[in-house]
C-alpha positions as CSV (number, residue, x, y, z in Angstrom):
1,X,12.6,-19.1,23.4
2,X,13.5,-17.2,26.5
3,X,13.7,-13.6,26.2
4,X,16.5,-11.5,28.0
5,X,14.4,-9.2,30.1
6,X,17.4,-6.7,30.4
7,X,17.2,-5.7,26.8
8,X,13.6,-6.6,25.9
9,X,11.1,-3.9,25.2
10,X,7.9,-3.9,27.0
11,X,5.6,-6.6,25.8
12,X,2.9,-4.5,24.0
13,X,-0.8,-4.3,25.1
14,X,-3.7,-4.7,22.9
15,X,-4.2,-2.2,20.1
16,X,-6.9,0.3,21.0
17,X,-9.6,0.1,18.4
18,X,-12.5,2.7,18.8
19,X,-15.8,1.0,19.5
20,X,-19.4,2.2,19.5
21,X,-21.3,0.9,22.5
22,X,-20.3,-2.1,24.9
23,X,-20.5,-5.1,22.8
24,X,-17.2,-6.9,22.6
25,X,-15.7,-6.9,19.0
26,X,-18.6,-4.7,18.0
27,X,-16.4,-3.0,15.3
28,X,-15.9,-6.3,13.5
29,X,-19.8,-6.3,12.9
30,X,-19.8,-2.5,11.8
31,X,-16.6,-2.8,9.5
32,X,-17.9,-5.9,7.5
33,X,-21.3,-4.9,7.4
34,X,-20.3,-1.6,5.9
35,X,-18.5,-3.5,3.2
36,X,-21.6,-5.5,2.6
37,X,-20.3,-8.7,4.2
38,X,-22.9,-9.1,6.9
39,X,-22.7,-12.8,7.0
40,X,-19.1,-13.0,7.2
41,X,-19.0,-10.3,9.7
42,X,-21.2,-12.6,12.1
43,X,-19.0,-15.4,11.6
44,X,-15.7,-13.6,12.3
45,X,-17.4,-11.9,15.4
46,X,-18.4,-15.3,16.9
47,X,-14.9,-16.7,16.0
48,X,-13.2,-13.9,18.2
49,X,-15.8,-14.4,21.0
50,X,-15.0,-18.3,20.9
51,X,-11.4,-17.7,20.7
52,X,-11.3,-15.7,23.9
53,X,-13.1,-18.3,25.9
54,X,-10.9,-21.0,24.4
55,X,-7.6,-19.1,25.5
56,X,-9.1,-18.5,28.9
57,X,-9.6,-22.2,29.4
58,X,-6.1,-23.0,28.1
59,X,-4.3,-20.3,30.2
60,X,-6.2,-21.4,33.3
61,X,-4.9,-25.2,32.7
62,X,-8.5,-26.5,32.3
63,X,-9.5,-29.0,29.7
64,X,-10.5,-27.0,26.6
65,X,-14.1,-27.5,25.8
66,X,-15.6,-25.8,22.8
67,X,-19.3,-26.7,22.6
68,X,-20.3,-24.0,20.1
69,X,-22.9,-25.3,17.5
70,X,-21.4,-26.8,14.5
71,X,-21.5,-24.5,11.5
72,X,-20.9,-25.4,7.9
73,X,-20.1,-22.0,6.7
74,X,-21.8,-22.6,3.2
75,X,-22.6,-19.0,2.8
76,X,-19.5,-17.7,3.9
77,X,-17.1,-15.8,1.3
78,X,-15.5,-18.5,-0.9
79,X,-12.2,-17.1,0.0
80,X,-12.4,-17.8,3.7
81,X,-15.0,-20.7,3.8
82,X,-12.1,-23.5,3.9
83,X,-10.4,-21.5,6.7
84,X,-13.3,-21.1,8.8
85,X,-14.0,-24.7,8.7
86,X,-10.5,-25.5,9.5
87,X,-10.4,-23.2,12.6
88,X,-13.8,-24.4,13.8
89,X,-12.3,-28.0,13.7
90,X,-9.2,-27.2,15.6
91,X,-10.9,-25.2,18.3
92,X,-12.8,-28.6,19.0
93,X,-9.8,-30.6,19.5
94,X,-9.8,-32.2,23.0
95,X,-6.2,-32.3,23.5
96,X,-4.6,-29.2,21.5
97,X,-0.8,-29.3,21.1
98,X,1.6,-27.1,19.4
99,X,0.5,-28.3,15.9
100,X,-3.0,-27.2,16.8
101,X,-1.6,-23.7,18.0
102,X,0.3,-23.3,14.9
103,X,-2.6,-24.2,12.7
104,X,-5.1,-22.0,14.4
105,X,-2.5,-19.0,14.2
106,X,-2.1,-19.5,10.6
107,X,-5.7,-19.6,10.1
108,X,-6.4,-16.3,11.8
109,X,-3.6,-14.7,9.8
110,X,-5.3,-15.8,6.6
111,X,-8.6,-14.5,7.9
112,X,-6.9,-11.2,9.0
113,X,-5.4,-10.8,5.5
114,X,-8.7,-11.1,3.9
115,X,-10.4,-8.6,6.4
116,X,-7.6,-6.3,5.6
117,X,-8.2,-6.5,1.9
118,X,-11.8,-5.5,2.5
119,X,-11.0,-2.5,4.6
120,X,-11.9,-4.1,7.8
121,X,-8.6,-2.9,9.5
122,X,-10.1,-3.3,13.3
123,X,-11.1,-6.9,12.3
124,X,-7.6,-7.5,10.9
125,X,-5.8,-6.4,14.0
126,X,-8.0,-8.5,16.4
127,X,-7.4,-11.6,14.4
128,X,-3.7,-10.9,14.1
129,X,-3.5,-10.3,17.8
130,X,-5.3,-13.6,18.4
131,X,-2.7,-15.3,16.1
132,X,0.2,-13.6,18.1
133,X,-1.3,-14.7,21.4
134,X,-1.3,-18.5,20.3
135,X,2.1,-18.4,18.8
136,X,4.2,-15.5,20.3
137,X,7.6,-17.0,19.3
138,X,6.7,-16.5,15.6
139,X,7.6,-12.7,15.0
140,X,5.6,-12.5,11.9
141,X,2.4,-12.0,13.6
142,X,3.5,-9.1,15.8
143,X,5.0,-7.4,13.0
144,X,1.7,-7.7,11.0
145,X,-0.2,-6.3,14.2
146,X,2.2,-3.2,14.1
147,X,1.7,-2.9,10.4
148,X,-2.0,-2.9,10.3
149,X,-2.1,-0.8,13.5
150,X,-0.1,1.7,11.5
151,X,-2.7,1.8,8.8
152,X,-5.4,2.4,11.6
153,X,-3.1,5.6,12.6
154,X,-2.8,4.0,16.0
155,X,0.8,5.1,16.2
156,X,1.9,4.5,19.7
157,X,0.4,0.9,19.5
158,X,2.0,0.4,16.2
159,X,5.4,1.5,17.1
160,X,5.3,-0.9,20.4
161,X,4.4,-3.8,18.2
162,X,6.9,-3.2,15.5
163,X,9.7,-2.9,18.2
164,X,8.6,-6.0,19.8
165,X,8.5,-7.8,16.5
166,X,12.1,-6.7,15.8
167,X,13.2,-7.9,19.3
168,X,11.6,-11.4,18.8
169,X,12.8,-11.8,15.4
170,X,16.4,-10.8,16.3
171,X,16.2,-13.4,19.3
172,X,15.1,-16.1,16.9
173,X,17.5,-15.0,14.1
174,X,14.6,-14.4,11.9
175,X,16.5,-11.6,9.8
176,X,13.8,-11.4,7.2
177,X,11.1,-10.4,9.9
178,X,13.7,-8.0,11.7
179,X,14.3,-6.2,8.5
180,X,10.5,-5.9,7.9
181,X,9.9,-4.5,11.4
182,X,12.7,-1.9,10.9
183,X,11.1,-1.0,7.6
184,X,7.8,-0.6,9.2
185,X,9.1,1.6,11.9
186,X,10.6,3.9,9.1
187,X,7.3,3.9,7.4
188,X,5.5,4.9,10.5
189,X,7.9,7.7,11.2
190,X,7.6,8.8,7.5
191,X,3.8,8.7,7.9
192,X,4.1,11.0,10.9
193,X,6.3,13.5,9.1
194,X,9.6,12.7,10.8
195,X,11.7,12.1,7.8
196,X,15.3,12.0,9.7
197,X,14.1,9.3,11.9
198,X,12.5,7.3,9.0
199,X,15.9,7.5,7.1
200,X,17.6,6.1,10.0
201,X,15.3,3.1,10.3
202,X,15.3,2.4,6.6
203,X,19.2,2.7,6.4
204,X,19.5,0.1,9.2
205,X,17.0,-2.1,7.5
206,X,19.1,-1.7,4.1
207,X,22.2,-2.7,5.9
208,X,20.4,-5.8,7.7
209,X,19.0,-7.0,4.4
210,X,22.4,-6.6,2.5
211,X,24.3,-8.5,5.3
212,X,22.0,-11.5,5.3
213,X,21.7,-11.7,1.5
214,X,18.0,-10.5,1.4
215,X,17.8,-9.2,-1.9
216,X,14.2,-8.0,-2.3
217,X,14.1,-6.4,1.1
218,X,17.5,-4.9,0.3
219,X,15.8,-3.3,-2.8
220,X,12.8,-2.3,-0.7
221,X,14.9,-0.5,1.8
222,X,16.7,1.4,-1.0
223,X,13.3,2.2,-2.6
224,X,12.1,3.7,0.8
225,X,15.3,5.7,0.9
226,X,14.7,6.8,-2.6
227,X,11.2,8.1,-1.8
228,X,12.4,10.0,1.3
229,X,15.3,11.6,-0.8
230,X,12.6,12.7,-3.4
231,X,10.4,14.0,-0.7
232,X,13.2,15.9,0.8
233,X,14.3,17.5,-2.4
234,X,17.5,15.6,-2.6
235,X,17.4,14.3,-6.1
236,X,21.0,13.4,-6.4
237,X,20.7,10.9,-3.5
238,X,17.3,9.7,-4.7
239,X,18.9,8.8,-8.2
240,X,21.8,6.8,-6.5
241,X,19.3,5.0,-4.2
242,X,17.2,4.1,-7.3
243,X,20.1,2.7,-9.1
244,X,21.2,0.6,-6.2
245,X,17.6,-0.7,-5.9
246,X,17.4,-1.8,-9.5
247,X,20.5,-3.8,-8.9
248,X,19.2,-5.4,-5.8
249,X,16.0,-6.2,-7.4
250,X,17.4,-7.4,-10.7
251,X,15.5,-7.3,-14.2
252,X,11.7,-8.0,-14.3
253,X,11.1,-8.0,-10.7
254,X,7.7,-6.7,-9.7
255,X,8.9,-3.8,-7.6
256,X,10.9,-2.3,-10.5
257,X,7.7,-1.2,-12.1
258,X,6.5,0.4,-8.9
259,X,9.9,2.2,-8.4
260,X,9.9,3.4,-12.0
261,X,6.2,4.7,-11.5
262,X,6.9,6.5,-8.4
263,X,10.1,8.0,-9.6
264,X,8.5,9.1,-12.8
265,X,5.6,10.6,-10.8
266,X,8.1,12.6,-8.5
267,X,10.0,13.9,-11.6
268,X,6.6,15.2,-13.1
269,X,4.9,16.3,-9.9
270,X,7.6,17.8,-7.8
271,X,10.6,18.6,-10.1
272,X,9.0,19.5,-13.5
273,X,11.2,16.9,-15.3
274,X,8.3,16.0,-17.8
275,X,10.4,14.6,-20.5
276,X,12.2,12.1,-18.4
277,X,8.8,11.2,-16.8
278,X,7.0,10.8,-20.1
279,X,9.8,8.3,-21.2
280,X,9.3,6.2,-18.1
281,X,5.4,6.1,-18.3
282,X,5.6,5.2,-21.9
283,X,8.0,2.4,-21.2
284,X,5.6,1.1,-18.5
285,X,2.8,1.1,-21.0
286,X,4.4,-2.3,-22.4
287,X,3.9,-3.9,-19.0
288,X,1.0,-2.5,-17.0
289,X,-2.4,-3.9,-18.1
290,X,-4.6,-4.3,-15.1
291,X,-7.5,-1.8,-15.9
292,X,-7.5,0.5,-12.9
293,X,-3.7,0.9,-12.9
294,X,-3.4,1.3,-16.7
295,X,-6.1,3.9,-16.8
296,X,-4.0,6.0,-14.2
297,X,-0.8,5.3,-16.1
298,X,-2.4,6.6,-19.3
299,X,-3.5,9.7,-17.6
300,X,0.0,10.3,-16.0
301,X,1.5,9.9,-19.6
302,X,-0.9,12.4,-21.0
303,X,0.2,15.0,-18.3
304,X,3.8,14.4,-18.7
305,X,3.5,14.7,-22.4
306,X,1.7,18.1,-22.0
307,X,4.4,19.3,-19.7
308,X,7.1,18.1,-22.3
309,X,5.2,19.8,-25.1
310,X,4.9,16.5,-26.8
311,X,1.6,17.6,-28.6
312,X,1.0,14.4,-30.8
313,X,1.7,12.1,-27.7
314,X,-0.7,14.2,-25.5
315,X,-3.6,14.0,-28.0
316,X,-3.1,10.2,-28.4
317,X,-2.9,9.5,-24.7
318,X,-5.8,11.9,-24.1
319,X,-8.0,9.9,-26.5
320,X,-6.7,6.5,-25.2
321,X,-7.4,7.4,-21.6
322,X,-11.0,8.4,-22.3
323,X,-11.5,5.3,-24.3
324,X,-10.4,3.0,-21.7
325,X,-12.5,4.9,-19.1
326,X,-15.7,4.4,-21.0
327,X,-14.9,0.7,-21.6
328,X,-14.8,-0.2,-17.8
329,X,-17.8,-0.9,-15.8
330,X,-15.9,-0.4,-12.6
331,X,-14.8,3.2,-11.8
332,X,-11.8,2.2,-9.7
333,X,-8.9,4.6,-10.5
334,X,-11.0,6.9,-12.8
335,X,-11.4,10.0,-10.5
336,X,-7.7,9.9,-10.0
337,X,-6.9,9.6,-13.7
338,X,-9.4,12.3,-14.6
339,X,-7.7,14.8,-12.4
340,X,-4.4,14.2,-14.1
341,X,-6.1,14.7,-17.5
342,X,-7.4,18.0,-16.2
343,X,-4.1,19.0,-14.9
344,X,-2.5,18.1,-18.3
345,X,-5.1,20.1,-20.3
346,X,-4.7,23.1,-17.9
347,X,-1.0,23.3,-18.4
348,X,-1.8,23.8,-22.0
349,X,-4.3,26.2,-21.6
350,X,-7.2,23.9,-22.9
351,X,-9.6,25.0,-20.3
352,X,-12.7,23.5,-21.9
353,X,-11.0,20.0,-21.7
354,X,-9.8,20.6,-18.3
355,X,-13.4,21.6,-17.0
356,X,-14.7,18.4,-18.7
357,X,-12.2,16.2,-17.0
358,X,-12.4,17.8,-13.6
359,X,-16.3,17.7,-13.6
360,X,-16.3,13.9,-14.4
361,X,-13.5,13.5,-11.8
362,X,-15.8,15.2,-9.1
363,X,-18.7,12.9,-10.1
364,X,-16.8,9.8,-9.9
365,X,-15.0,10.8,-6.6
366,X,-18.2,11.7,-4.8
367,X,-19.9,8.5,-5.9
368,X,-16.9,6.5,-4.5
369,X,-16.3,8.8,-1.4
370,X,-12.5,9.4,-2.5
371,X,-11.7,12.6,-0.5
372,X,-8.5,13.4,-2.0
373,X,-9.9,13.3,-5.7
374,X,-13.0,15.2,-4.4
375,X,-10.6,18.1,-3.2
376,X,-8.4,18.2,-6.1
377,X,-11.2,18.2,-8.6
378,X,-13.1,20.9,-6.6
379,X,-10.1,23.1,-6.6
380,X,-9.8,22.9,-10.5
381,X,-13.5,23.5,-11.0
382,X,-13.4,26.5,-8.6
383,X,-10.5,28.2,-10.4
384,X,-12.1,27.4,-13.9
385,X,-15.6,28.5,-12.9
386,X,-14.4,31.8,-11.4
387,X,-15.3,33.9,-14.4
388,X,-11.8,35.4,-14.7
389,X,-8.7,33.2,-15.0
390,X,-6.3,35.1,-12.6
391,X,-2.7,34.2,-13.0
392,X,-1.8,33.6,-9.5
393,X,-4.7,31.2,-9.2
394,X,-3.9,29.4,-12.3
395,X,-0.3,28.8,-11.2
396,X,-1.5,27.6,-7.8
397,X,-3.5,24.9,-9.2
398,X,-1.9,24.1,-12.5
399,X,1.6,24.2,-11.2
400,X,3.1,22.5,-14.3
401,X,2.8,25.8,-15.9
402,X,5.7,27.2,-14.0
403,X,8.0,24.9,-15.9
404,X,9.3,25.5,-19.5
405,X,8.5,22.7,-22.0
406,X,11.9,23.5,-23.5
407,X,13.6,22.1,-20.2
408,X,15.2,19.0,-21.6
409,X,16.3,16.0,-19.4
410,X,19.7,16.2,-17.9
411,X,22.3,13.4,-18.4
412,X,21.8,11.9,-14.9
413,X,18.0,11.7,-15.6
414,X,18.5,10.4,-18.9
415,X,20.9,7.6,-17.8
416,X,18.3,6.6,-15.0
417,X,15.7,6.5,-17.5
418,X,17.6,3.9,-19.6
419,X,18.3,2.0,-16.4
420,X,14.6,1.7,-15.7
421,X,13.8,0.6,-19.4
422,X,16.4,-2.1,-19.2
423,X,15.3,-3.3,-15.7
424,X,11.7,-3.6,-16.8
425,X,12.8,-6.4,-19.2
426,X,11.4,-9.8,-18.2
427,X,13.9,-12.2,-16.7
428,X,14.2,-15.7,-18.0
429,X,14.5,-17.4,-14.5
430,X,11.1,-16.9,-13.1
431,X,11.0,-13.4,-11.6
432,X,9.0,-12.9,-8.5
433,X,6.2,-11.3,-10.4
434,X,5.5,-11.4,-14.1
435,X,6.0,-8.0,-15.6
436,X,2.9,-8.3,-17.7
437,X,0.8,-8.7,-14.5
438,X,2.6,-6.1,-12.2
439,X,0.7,-3.7,-10.4
440,X,1.6,-0.1,-9.4
441,X,1.2,1.5,-6.0
442,X,-0.8,4.7,-6.7
443,X,-3.8,6.9,-5.6
444,X,-6.2,4.1,-7.0
445,X,-8.7,3.3,-4.2
């Protein structure tokens, strides 16, 4: 595919990844060793070094020779062992053709996704850039370079790669990737605090997805516009976008549960609409079962019930949340859940309960190095241990107390709550994700 240089953005350079020392790809060793994956770190570091030499030989037009010692990768992580073996075999082919390049790029992509799942973002970017260099006609690789670079807060690089992915995707009429790239640019500007520009990109992504019949991506763009409207205090537009997103997704789609959870969270945390939030959270309890997500959902329900003045529900959810916390060996999601319990108890003036939950939250957050939960629980403990409960500090930390429990849901909120409940119902035609296994985006780490 030949690119029209008159309208093409500049080809992006390598993402700048901070390194300690002069060892090439040293960050690969550092990232994965920190995750307790020392052997895999060494394998991926060697792979990236081999790949550099392999590409240099190819670009110079010389016969590709890879004489690296053969490795069986028996002690590699089971999720990547077959891929490492396949990539090793492909790098040894004497006459690599297009199929070889495609196989290598897909293998590198799989390894990158695995590294990203283990928090090794620099490693993921390096592998993705390797994949993109082998198959630059596939815009999906460039998009993922930009997406992960955004996670690294390498914003100029992320923007350059996402714009390049959009250009390549449009040239090849890959409208799905073009829409994803626009969405990525919107998320980048939202992360940087430029909501008007973020809204612009998400609006274009929505129109493109709708024009090309990409229903899930259309729903995702509307979801993003909904969150931006909520963040901007435009509740009416947010409700409209949420309704359209539910229509685009269809009943039982996995994203419905995430959208419902996010909307209920904003209703509770930013708008004081505890009754509406509680109804949505309670509906979600029939579908969310993964332990770290369910424990946070239970805690959110507890806080919303406190704000709504539903004392029986508050007591029941308080007990159920603590019971689930004590049943789990993993502490994933516990610090975030415990801070919600503390906020709910504080709203009701149950100071001993708030102190108990916040104290346990701080302990877990410090163990797991969860900075946001550490900060929130410390703030709660500071105000409760002050000796004198001053009204201005209480309202600052326990902001739910600013709202009246007697404030009932308005008609618009009630209608949307019903729509959420209806949309959560399982479809009969193989929805993209089973609702009983749906996961929620949240502050779970």
